[in-house]
Residue, then its C-alpha position, 0 to 999 in steps of 0.5 A: m811829077h812824072n811817070a816814065k816807061c820804056i816802050v821800045s827796048p834795044s834789040a840786042l844785048s849790050l855786049p856780045l856773048s862771045l866777048v863775055k865768054t872770052f872774059l870769063r874763060i868759058d868754052g862751049d854753049q852750056e851756060e849761054e842763057l845764064l850769060r845772056l841774063l847776066i849781061l841783061s842784069a848788068t846793063i839794067q843796073f848800069e842804066k838805073y844807076t847812071g840814068k843813061a841808056l846804053l843802046k838806043q831805046r824809046w821812052s814815054v814820059t808823062y808829066r803833070n803840073v810842070k811850072n816851067d818850060i824846061v823839064i829834065l828827062p829821066t833817061t838820057p842821053a836824049i837822041s831825038l824827040v819823037k812826039l809831044r802831046t798834051m791832054g786836052i780839056d776833053n781828056h783826049w790827047c792832042e799832038l803838039d808841034k815839035k817846032y816849038c821845042d828842043i831836046d838836048n841830052d837830058r832836057l826838053y826845052m819848050q815854049t808855052l809848056s807851062y800851059h799844059p798841065v798834063f803832057e807826054v814826051i816820047y823820045d829816043a835815048g841812048i849812048t849809041d845804036d850799035r853795041a860795037k860803039i859802046p865805049s871800051s871803059i863802059q864795056s870793061a865795067l860791065l864785064q867786071h860786073i858780069g864776072h862778079m855776078y857769075n862768080v857769086r852765083c853759087t854762094k850760099s848768101s848772094n845777098d851778103r854785103h861782101n858779095k854785092f858788086p860796088l855799083n860806084i864803079y859806074d860813077q864815072f859814067k853819070d856825066i857822059v854826054v853824047r852829041 
């Protein structure tokens, strides 16, 4: 059982506004705020669907009653372990030495992890920290998603199943690994 939250979000949008405007053939700046929201929405849906963070972000995950020394991290790919701490008997957090653990893509490996009934992992995850390095195949899928949302924004029933974007376009990115 775990509780996860993003504690530091990316500082930039996953796609440049100029790229989205070119893709949608939009001139001027009248709809820039709408386009920012659509980029953010497509990014969030991509990340929730695939479990992959596009741009570097920091996560805090609290685990309870783990029975082994390997835990699956909810948002990947993991880049680095920032902090590992456990809840002591006195209900105060105690930082653990990171030398006894290793983080690899979607897993945390740690010696003696099962001895700590409540522990928190703080780690960085993301495919890249530079949006220019997001693979073109992911950019293309995001642009298709943004284009779909832009085109159905004024339809009478945007919740209609015919207006839903097929999120399975993101299936191909579920197994992406960054080294």
